[in-house]
C-alpha positions as CSV (number, residue, x, y, z in Angstrom):
1,M,133.9,-13.0,93.2
2,K,134.7,-16.5,91.9
3,K,134.1,-17.1,88.2
4,S,130.7,-18.7,87.6
5,P,128.9,-19.9,84.5
6,T,126.7,-17.4,82.7
7,V,123.1,-17.4,81.7
8,T,121.8,-14.9,79.2
9,I,118.3,-13.6,79.3
10,Q,116.0,-12.9,76.3
11,P,115.4,-9.1,75.7
12,Q,111.7,-9.3,76.5
13,A,112.5,-10.7,80.0
14,V,115.3,-8.3,81.0
15,R,113.1,-5.6,82.4
16,R,111.2,-8.2,84.5
17,I,114.3,-9.8,85.9
18,A,116.1,-6.5,86.5
19,G,112.9,-5.4,88.3
20,R,113.7,-8.0,91.0
21,Y,111.3,-10.7,89.8
22,P,113.0,-13.9,90.9
23,F,111.8,-16.4,88.3
24,G,113.3,-17.0,84.9
25,H,111.2,-19.4,82.9
26,T,112.3,-21.6,80.0
27,G,111.2,-19.0,77.4
28,D,113.2,-16.3,79.2
29,I,116.5,-18.0,78.7
30,A,118.4,-17.0,75.5
31,D,121.6,-18.9,76.2
32,A,123.4,-20.8,79.0
33,D,127.0,-22.0,79.3
34,T,127.4,-25.7,78.7
35,G,128.0,-28.0,81.6
36,I,126.0,-26.1,84.2
37,T,124.9,-28.7,86.9
38,P,121.5,-28.6,88.5
39,G,121.4,-25.9,91.2
40,E,124.7,-24.2,90.4
41,V,125.0,-20.5,91.0
42,V,125.3,-18.5,87.8
43,N,125.8,-15.0,86.7
44,V,122.8,-13.6,84.8
45,Q,123.2,-11.1,82.0
46,A,121.4,-9.4,79.2
47,Q,122.3,-9.9,75.6
48,G,125.3,-7.7,75.2
49,G,126.7,-8.6,78.5
50,A,125.1,-6.2,81.0
51,F,125.1,-7.8,84.5
52,L,121.7,-8.5,85.9
53,G,122.4,-10.6,89.0
54,R,123.1,-14.1,90.3
55,G,120.9,-17.1,90.9
56,Y,120.4,-20.8,91.0
57,F,120.2,-22.5,87.6
58,N,118.7,-25.9,86.9
59,P,118.7,-26.7,83.1
60,Q,116.2,-29.5,83.7
61,G,113.9,-27.6,86.1
62,A,110.4,-26.4,85.3
63,T,111.6,-23.0,86.4
64,P,115.3,-23.1,85.4
65,L,116.4,-19.7,86.9
66,R,115.8,-18.5,90.4
67,M,117.4,-15.2,91.2
68,L,119.2,-14.7,94.5
69,T,120.8,-11.3,94.2
70,W,121.0,-8.3,91.9
71,A,124.5,-7.5,93.2
72,K,128.0,-8.9,92.4
73,E,128.3,-10.9,95.7
74,E,129.3,-14.4,96.7
75,V,126.6,-16.8,97.6
76,D,128.2,-18.4,100.6
77,L,127.6,-18.9,104.3
78,G,127.8,-15.1,104.9
79,F,125.2,-14.6,102.2
80,Y,122.7,-16.9,103.9
81,R,123.4,-15.5,107.3
82,A,122.7,-12.0,106.0
83,R,119.4,-13.2,104.5
84,L,118.3,-14.7,107.8
85,K,119.3,-11.5,109.7
86,A,117.2,-9.4,107.3
87,A,114.2,-11.8,107.6
88,R,114.4,-11.6,111.4
89,A,114.6,-7.8,111.3
90,R,111.5,-7.7,109.0
91,R,109.5,-9.6,111.6
92,E,110.8,-7.7,114.7
93,G,107.9,-6.6,116.9
94,R,105.3,-7.8,114.5
95,I,104.6,-11.4,115.7
96,L,103.3,-11.3,119.3
97,N,101.9,-13.7,121.9
98,T,103.2,-16.9,120.3
99,N,106.5,-18.8,120.1
100,A,105.7,-20.1,116.6
101,V,106.8,-18.1,113.6
102,R,107.8,-18.5,110.0
103,V,111.5,-17.7,109.9
104,L,111.9,-17.9,106.1
105,H,109.2,-17.4,103.5
106,A,111.1,-18.4,100.3
107,E,111.3,-15.7,97.6
108,A,109.7,-13.1,99.8
109,D,112.7,-13.4,102.1
110,G,115.2,-13.5,99.3
111,L,115.8,-17.3,99.4
112,P,113.8,-19.0,96.7
113,G,113.0,-22.6,97.7
114,V,113.6,-22.3,101.5
115,V,110.7,-22.4,103.9
116,A,111.4,-22.6,107.7
117,D,109.0,-22.5,110.6
118,Q,110.1,-22.3,114.2
119,F,107.9,-23.8,117.0
120,G,109.6,-23.0,120.3
121,D,112.9,-24.9,120.2
122,V,112.1,-27.0,117.2
123,L,112.6,-25.9,113.5
124,S,110.7,-27.3,110.5
125,V,112.5,-26.9,107.2
126,Q,111.6,-27.4,103.5
127,L,114.2,-27.3,100.7
128,R,112.3,-27.1,97.5
129,N,114.7,-26.7,94.5
130,A,118.1,-27.9,93.2
131,G,119.9,-24.7,94.3
132,V,119.0,-24.9,97.9
133,E,119.6,-28.7,97.9
134,R,123.1,-28.1,96.6
135,H,123.7,-25.5,99.4
136,R,121.8,-27.5,102.0
137,D,124.7,-27.6,104.5
138,L,125.3,-23.9,104.3
139,I,121.6,-23.1,104.7
140,L,121.1,-25.5,107.6
141,K,124.2,-24.1,109.4
142,A,122.9,-20.6,109.0
143,L,119.5,-21.6,110.3
144,K,120.9,-23.4,113.3
145,E,123.0,-20.4,114.2
146,D,120.2,-17.9,113.7
147,T,117.4,-19.7,115.4
148,G,119.2,-21.5,118.2
149,A,116.8,-24.4,117.7
150,A,117.6,-27.4,119.7
151,A,116.1,-29.8,117.2
152,A,115.1,-29.6,113.5
153,F,113.3,-31.8,111.0
154,E,112.9,-31.7,107.3
155,R,109.6,-31.9,105.3
156,S,111.0,-31.6,101.8
157,D,108.2,-33.8,100.4
158,T,106.6,-31.3,98.1
159,G,105.8,-31.7,94.4
160,E,108.2,-28.9,93.6
161,R,111.1,-31.2,94.3
162,R,109.9,-33.7,91.8
163,K,109.8,-31.0,89.1
164,E,113.4,-30.2,90.0
165,G,114.4,-33.8,89.5
166,L,114.9,-34.3,93.3
167,A,113.8,-37.1,95.6
168,L,111.4,-36.3,98.4
169,Q,113.1,-36.1,101.7
170,T,111.9,-36.1,105.4
171,G,113.5,-36.8,108.7
172,V,115.5,-35.4,111.6
173,L,118.1,-32.8,110.7
174,W,119.7,-32.3,114.2
175,G,118.9,-32.8,117.9
176,E,116.4,-35.0,119.6
177,L,113.1,-34.5,117.8
178,P,110.1,-35.0,120.1
179,D,107.1,-37.1,119.1
180,R,105.0,-34.0,119.7
181,V,106.1,-30.5,118.8
182,E,104.5,-28.2,121.3
183,F,104.0,-24.4,121.1
184,F,101.6,-21.7,122.2
185,E,99.3,-19.2,120.5
186,D,97.8,-16.7,122.8
187,D,96.3,-18.7,125.7
188,L,96.2,-22.0,123.8
189,N,98.8,-24.8,124.0
190,L,99.0,-26.5,120.6
191,H,100.9,-29.4,119.2
192,F,101.5,-31.7,116.1
193,A,103.4,-34.8,115.2
194,P,106.3,-33.5,113.1
195,L,106.7,-36.2,110.5
196,D,103.0,-37.1,110.2
197,A,101.5,-33.6,110.0
198,Q,100.7,-31.7,106.8
199,K,103.3,-29.5,105.2
200,T,105.6,-27.9,107.8
201,G,103.4,-29.0,110.7
202,F,100.9,-26.3,111.4
203,F,99.2,-23.5,109.4
204,L,100.8,-20.4,111.0
205,D,99.5,-18.3,108.2
206,Q,95.9,-18.3,109.6
207,R,97.0,-16.9,112.9
208,D,95.5,-13.4,112.4
209,N,92.3,-14.8,111.0
210,R,92.0,-17.2,114.0
211,R,92.3,-14.2,116.3
212,L,89.8,-12.2,114.2
213,M,87.1,-14.9,114.3
214,R,87.6,-15.3,118.1
215,T,86.6,-11.7,118.6
216,L,83.3,-12.4,116.8
217,V,82.3,-15.4,118.8
218,Q,79.3,-15.1,121.1
219,P,79.5,-17.4,124.2
220,G,77.2,-20.3,123.8
221,A,76.7,-19.8,120.1
222,G,77.6,-22.5,117.5
223,F,80.9,-22.2,115.6
224,L,81.6,-24.4,112.6
225,D,85.2,-24.9,111.3
226,V,85.1,-26.5,107.9
227,Y,88.3,-28.1,106.5
228,S,89.6,-27.7,110.1
229,Y,92.8,-29.7,109.9
230,T,94.0,-29.7,113.6
231,G,91.3,-27.1,114.5
232,G,93.1,-23.9,115.3
233,F,89.9,-21.9,114.6
234,S,87.8,-24.3,116.6
235,L,90.1,-24.1,119.6
236,H,90.1,-20.3,119.7
237,A,86.4,-20.3,119.4
238,A,85.9,-22.8,122.1
239,R,88.2,-20.9,124.4
240,A,85.9,-17.9,123.8
241,G,82.9,-19.9,124.9
242,A,81.5,-21.1,121.6
243,R,80.1,-24.6,120.9
244,A,82.6,-25.5,118.3
245,V,82.4,-28.2,115.6
246,A,85.3,-29.1,113.3
247,V,85.0,-30.9,110.0
248,D,87.9,-32.6,108.2
249,K,88.7,-35.8,106.3
250,D,92.1,-36.2,108.0
251,Q,91.5,-38.5,111.0
252,V,95.0,-38.0,112.4
253,A,94.4,-34.2,112.4
254,L,91.1,-34.6,114.1
255,G,92.7,-36.8,116.7
256,A,95.3,-34.2,117.4
257,L,92.5,-31.6,117.7
258,E,90.7,-33.7,120.3
259,Q,93.9,-34.1,122.3
260,A,94.5,-30.4,122.1
261,A,91.0,-29.6,123.2
262,R,91.4,-31.8,126.3
263,G,94.8,-30.3,127.1
264,N,93.3,-26.8,127.0
265,G,90.2,-27.7,129.0
266,V,87.7,-27.0,126.2
267,S,85.3,-29.1,124.2
268,V,85.2,-29.3,120.3
269,G,82.9,-31.7,118.4
270,V,84.4,-33.4,115.4
271,R,82.9,-34.6,112.1
272,W,85.0,-36.8,109.9
273,G,84.5,-36.9,106.2
274,D,84.1,-35.0,103.0
275,A,83.4,-31.3,103.8
276,L,80.5,-30.7,101.4
277,E,78.9,-34.0,102.4
278,Q,79.2,-33.1,106.1
279,L,77.8,-29.6,105.4
280,A,74.8,-31.2,103.7
281,G,74.4,-33.5,106.7
282,L,74.5,-30.6,109.2
283,E,71.9,-28.8,107.1
284,K,69.6,-31.8,107.3
285,E,70.0,-31.8,111.1
286,K,68.9,-28.1,111.0
287,R,72.0,-27.0,112.8
288,R,72.5,-23.3,113.4
289,F,75.8,-21.4,113.9
290,G,76.8,-17.9,114.9
291,A,80.1,-18.1,113.0
292,I,81.5,-20.4,110.3
293,V,85.0,-20.7,108.7
294,L,85.4,-22.2,105.2
295,D,89.1,-22.8,104.6
296,P,89.7,-25.5,102.0
297,P,93.1,-26.7,100.8
298,T,94.7,-25.1,97.7
299,L,92.0,-26.3,95.2
300,A,93.7,-24.3,92.3
301,K,97.3,-25.2,91.6
302,R,96.9,-23.9,88.1
303,R,95.0,-21.1,86.5
304,D,92.8,-23.6,84.8
305,D,91.6,-25.0,88.2
306,V,90.0,-21.7,89.2
307,P,86.4,-22.3,87.8
308,R,86.1,-25.6,89.5
309,A,87.5,-24.1,92.8
310,K,85.0,-21.3,92.6
311,R,82.1,-23.8,92.3
312,I,83.4,-25.6,95.5
313,F,83.5,-22.3,97.3
314,T,80.0,-21.4,96.1
315,D,78.5,-24.8,97.2
316,G,80.2,-24.6,100.6
317,A,79.3,-20.9,101.2
318,A,75.7,-21.4,100.2
319,S,75.3,-24.3,102.7
320,A,77.1,-22.2,105.3
321,L,74.9,-19.2,104.8
322,R,71.8,-21.2,105.1
323,M,73.0,-22.5,108.5
324,L,74.3,-19.1,109.7
325,E,72.2,-17.1,112.1
326,G,71.2,-13.6,111.0
327,G,74.0,-11.3,111.9
328,G,76.4,-14.2,112.0
329,H,79.8,-14.2,110.3
330,L,81.3,-16.3,107.6
331,L,85.0,-16.3,106.7
332,I,85.9,-17.7,103.3
333,S,89.6,-18.3,102.8
334,T,91.9,-19.5,100.1
335,C,95.6,-20.4,100.1
336,A,95.8,-20.6,96.3
337,H,97.7,-17.9,94.5
338,Y,95.6,-18.2,91.4
339,I,92.3,-17.5,93.2
340,R,91.9,-13.8,93.6
341,V,89.8,-11.8,96.1
342,D,87.4,-11.1,93.3
343,D,87.0,-14.8,92.7
344,L,86.0,-15.3,96.4
345,L,83.6,-12.4,96.2
346,D,82.0,-13.8,93.0
347,A,81.6,-17.2,94.6
348,A,80.1,-15.7,97.7
349,R,77.7,-13.5,95.7
350,V,76.3,-16.6,93.9
351,A,76.2,-18.5,97.1
352,A,74.2,-15.8,98.8
353,A,71.7,-15.8,96.0
354,E,71.4,-19.6,96.2
355,A,70.9,-19.3,99.9
356,N,68.2,-16.6,99.4
357,T,70.0,-14.1,101.6
358,D,72.3,-11.1,101.5
359,A,75.6,-10.4,103.2
360,E,77.8,-7.5,104.0
361,V,81.5,-7.6,103.2
362,M,83.1,-6.8,106.6
363,A,86.8,-7.2,105.8
364,V,89.3,-8.6,103.4
365,T,92.4,-10.1,105.0
366,Y,95.7,-11.4,103.8
367,Q,98.6,-13.4,105.2
368,P,100.4,-12.3,108.4
369,A,103.7,-10.5,108.7
370,D,105.9,-13.6,109.0
371,H,104.6,-14.6,105.5
372,P,105.6,-11.4,103.7
373,H,104.2,-10.4,100.4
374,L,106.9,-8.8,98.4
375,L,105.7,-6.3,95.7
376,S,108.1,-7.6,93.1
377,V,107.0,-11.2,93.6
378,P,103.2,-11.4,93.0
379,E,103.3,-15.2,93.8
380,S,104.2,-14.4,97.4
381,L,100.6,-13.1,97.9
382,Y,98.7,-16.4,98.3
383,L,96.4,-16.2,101.4
384,K,93.2,-14.2,100.8
385,S,90.1,-14.2,103.0
386,V,86.8,-12.5,102.9
387,L,84.7,-11.9,106.1
388,L,81.0,-11.7,105.5
389,R,78.1,-10.8,107.9
390,K,74.8,-12.3,107.1
391,A,72.0,-9.8,106.8
């Protein structure tokens, strides 16, 4: 193994890092060799010299250390190939009836800062920190080999890059990128505009919940999809015979939804605007629905944001419950790590009281298998949903 700079960990952080937790925060660092450049691979040790592992180090980063391995191994092309092979094996046989899959889920697949989604022959990639930026050529080569994607584009336009001192970056990585990336999920043909869509293009993490809600749809009943984005829930419900309505403030996303609905031979009504305002409007119109999805954006990027986020969930869920038919179902979902299942249940409990009704908790669901939750990385559990049935 080539000689690398060394970073020494504070005694109180050694057990956590040795236990395969991948993040070393500023207070965890006891010492670091001088001259380490952002993203350089370093050897990580305890005070006294005991080897702990290897990782990317960015002296200026908000999270300076990101562990890659707890073994004495080179971080080279072979390393990235092995990580991709392991990620593919982890998903084998678990993602069915679609050609869209998350290939790499950052730390949960052993590659902090790399997110890659494959949609048929097109790959969407995010590189989020200085380490993966430094190794971008190796990582992209391994991805191209492993996925066989004919084209790829980059959506490295996240706030994490700014915290790492990196410029935001988007564009074509290789191949001829189509104006519309097309893929299928069950019996639906879906699409998005790769450089105009949100995040990596499409929210693959709600796949299992879309299928779950579809099983609960009654033909001819109303279905409300709040914070719909491009309307994956709405399209599944409409295919099952529901009268679906999607609510979002992203006009481009709603336009894509309308195109997808026409392409799939179904009808979805759209309401553009603020979600809570649209819910209030639908209430005034005395609309009724057999099933409702409430799936807002992150809302809580810090722990301090949780109380405000819970209030938004409460307001939205109360309105939804008032419009829900007896026996109807409400799915409340969050993609924020800091919002716990208990927070969703608390918000729903207050909402039910405000709506003067009761509801049964039918299920609690999490992210699908191609977005793995690694036990040693609590942050890798982010998507939590509660399914309620109105009394």
